KOLKOL-145209 format. One line per 4 residues: their letters; for each residue z, y, x of C-alpha. Coordinates in pm, 1 decimal, decimal comma, padded with zeros to 6 digits. Example, Ala and Ser with C-alpha at 12.3 -4.5 7.8 and 13.67 -1.06 7.14 Angstrom:
<atoms>
as = 00780,0:-00450,0:01230,0  00714,0:-00106,0:01367,0
</atoms>
This chain:
<atoms>
maih = -00575,4:02269,8:00747,6  -00807,5:02538,2:00916,9  -01067,8:02671,1:00639,0  -01433,8:02743,7:00804,6
smid = -01728,9:02877,7:00594,5  -02093,2:02817,5:00669,5  -02349,4:03070,5:00541,4  -02714,8:03025,7:00526,0
letl = -02984,9:03258,0:00384,9  -03348,2:03212,0:00283,7  -03576,7:03514,7:00343,6  -03874,9:03660,4:00305,5
gtqp = -03880,3:03812,6:00678,3  -03708,7:03801,2:01001,3  -03564,7:04137,0:01056,9  -03230,3:04275,1:00938,1
dsvi = -03393,1:04452,8:00610,4  -03579,8:04173,5:00489,3  -03568,8:04055,6:00151,4  -03300,0:03765,1:00108,5
islg = -03441,1:03526,9:-00174,8  -03102,0:03303,0:-00199,3  -02774,3:03267,1:-00009,4  -02548,4:02938,0:00024,4
vikf = -02190,1:02966,1:00132,2  -01947,2:02654,7:00104,1  -01601,1:02568,2:00315,7  -01485,7:02285,6:00528,1
dpfs = -01235,0:02152,2:00767,4  -01437,5:02110,6:01088,3  -01147,6:01895,2:01196,8  -01174,6:01615,9:00922,7
dnep = -01455,4:01422,2:00770,1  -01365,7:01582,7:00414,9  -01662,3:01689,7:00243,6  -01731,3:02061,2:00205,6
ydgq = -01610,5:02190,0:-00080,8  -01625,8:02517,8:-00330,5  -01968,4:02576,9:-00269,7  -02200,9:02864,5:-00372,2
ylkl = -02556,8:02919,0:-00419,6  -02685,1:03246,1:-00537,6  -03046,6:03374,2:-00604,8  -03043,0:03741,7:-00500,9
dide = -03240,8:04030,8:-00715,7  -03575,7:04066,8:-00532,3  -03660,7:04365,1:-00746,4  -03316,9:04545,1:-00685,3
qntl = -03363,2:04430,4:-00307,8  -03730,4:04617,8:-00327,5  -03522,3:04934,7:-00479,1  -03311,9:04942,8:-00118,9
grkv = -03647,9:04959,2:00052,3  -03597,8:04552,5:00210,9  -03900,2:04433,8:00307,5  -04114,0:04127,6:00262,4
dedt = -04319,0:03999,3:00606,3  -04682,6:03867,8:00505,0  -04650,5:03595,4:00778,9  -04328,8:03470,3:00609,1
laww = -04444,1:03478,2:00295,0  -04768,9:03256,2:00402,1  -04511,2:03037,4:00548,3  -04339,5:02986,0:00207,3
skqd = -04647,3:02897,2:00033,2  -04728,0:02597,0:00262,0  -04362,5:02447,2:00191,5  -04300,0:02150,7:-00028,9
pkvr = -04393,2:02316,0:-00413,4  -04067,7:02192,9:-00553,0  -03871,8:02397,0:-00245,4  -04108,1:02703,8:-00300,4
deal = -04079,1:02724,5:-00684,1  -03697,7:02687,0:-00668,7  -03677,4:02963,5:-00370,1  -03918,7:03205,1:-00546,5
tddg = -03896,0:03217,3:-00924,5  -03717,1:03481,2:-01097,9  -03502,6:03232,8:-01261,6  -03131,6:03256,6:-01242,3
rtsl = -03138,1:03590,1:-00984,1  -02787,4:03756,4:-00953,0  -02733,1:04144,6:-00905,5  -02658,9:04222,4:-00530,1
teal = -02296,1:04366,4:-00662,0  -02239,7:04036,2:-00818,8  -02370,5:03834,4:-00548,9  -02153,3:04009,8:-00289,7
qiin = -01841,2:04012,4:-00487,1  -01881,3:03628,1:-00525,6  -01954,6:03603,4:-00138,5  -01627,3:03790,7:-00089,0
kslv = -01409,8:03576,8:-00330,6  -01541,7:03285,0:-00130,3  -01433,3:03394,1:00188,0  -01077,1:03496,0:00069,4
gvdy = -00861,4:03266,6:00345,0  -01103,8:03164,2:00558,5  -01074,4:03134,1:00925,7  -01436,7:03150,5:01051,8
iwaq = -01773,6:03188,0:00939,9  -02034,7:02975,6:01083,5  -02434,9:03004,9:01050,3  -02718,9:02860,7:01197,8
gpcf = -02778,1:03163,5:01456,8  -02563,1:03473,5:01328,4  -02823,4:03680,9:01490,1  -03023,2:03595,0:01187,6
divm = -02787,7:03503,8:00870,4  -02521,6:03736,9:00930,3  -02705,1:04044,1:01083,7  -02947,1:04029,9:00750,0
lehl = -02605,3:04011,9:00526,0  -02410,3:04280,9:00709,6  -02733,9:04497,0:00644,8  -02728,2:04451,0:00281,7
yrqk = -02342,2:04513,4:00310,3  -02384,1:04847,7:00472,6  -02680,2:04918,0:00217,5  -02480,7:04883,3:-00051,3
etpl = -02179,5:05033,6:00109,7  -01932,6:04729,2:00075,7  -01700,9:04658,0:00315,9  -01732,9:04339,5:00508,9
pwnf = -01556,2:04062,0:00410,3  -01535,5:03924,4:00796,6  -01434,6:04055,9:01145,1  -01660,5:04035,6:01427,3
wqir = -01437,6:03781,1:01603,7  -01464,6:03553,9:01280,8  -01816,4:03439,4:01324,6  -01928,4:03156,0:01506,0
dsrt = -02264,8:02996,7:01623,9  -02359,0:02640,2:01461,5  -02652,8:02629,7:01687,0  -02505,5:02691,6:02021,1
lfsl = -02240,8:02418,1:01892,3  -02511,9:02162,6:01818,0  -02671,4:02232,3:02151,6  -02378,2:02091,3:02336,4
vprd = -02429,1:01722,7:02247,5  -02773,9:01523,7:02234,8  -02951,3:01516,0:01944,6  -02916,2:01236,7:01698,6
pnek = -03228,9:01076,5:01637,4  -03120,7:00898,9:01321,2  -03033,8:01240,7:01174,2  -03198,8:01273,1:00836,4
rtgl = -03190,1:01584,8:00639,0  -03280,3:01651,2:00280,9  -03274,6:01965,5:00089,8  -03472,1:02151,0:00367,5
hnal = -03469,0:02547,8:00278,4  -03226,8:02514,4:00025,3  -02955,9:02755,2:00101,6  -02656,9:02547,9:-00011,3
edcy = -02792,8:02225,0:00120,8  -02869,2:02355,2:00440,1  -02493,1:02464,2:00454,4  -02395,9:02142,6:00327,3
fqak = -02567,6:01973,1:00629,0  -02471,8:02235,9:00886,4  -02092,8:02187,6:00773,7  -02103,5:01831,5:00829,1
kvqk = -02293,7:01845,7:01136,8  -01992,7:02079,8:01282,7  -01762,3:01823,9:01193,9  -01949,1:01542,8:01362,7
vykq = -02019,1:01734,2:01668,1  -01617,0:01841,9:01688,7  -01552,8:01488,9:01662,3  -01796,3:01379,1:01906,5
lnik = -01636,2:01652,0:02166,7  -01292,6:01536,0:02052,2  -01201,3:01907,7:01944,8  -00863,4:01920,1:01777,9
nv = -00796,6:02280,6:01704,7  -00960,6:02627,9:01820,6
</atoms>
């Protein structure tokens, strides 16, 4: 069985050095309909990121202020924040044995996460050739007008949704292996 992982970030900006408020990572088998598993949801310590010089973009902060209050409050409250060192250790452990790592646009999630790893002087737990772009994959098939999405802007729920969609597109395109 192939082991793939999906990563999603929620942030306070769009630049590589932006504050990451939460991170989701989940494993899945893209060649099956099996449920994604071993999901991790981490709310990263914002104060610690500020000491590293990570940035908050005012436009992104304004965008968050317009989101559903439940989603916004979950994303922005200080409750349950994890230190950056602990968060990177959890991510590393979660990615052990993973063949490929997906992101909804690796130029965003992966680049931002790599920037954080460099700031913390921590080796990356992946090789450049393991990164996959789900947005490109999804563009290969017509959009499903009946597709319903819940949990928008919760990093783990976004990971789950995107992993299930990779499975669906692999099935539509009859992809049996890569």
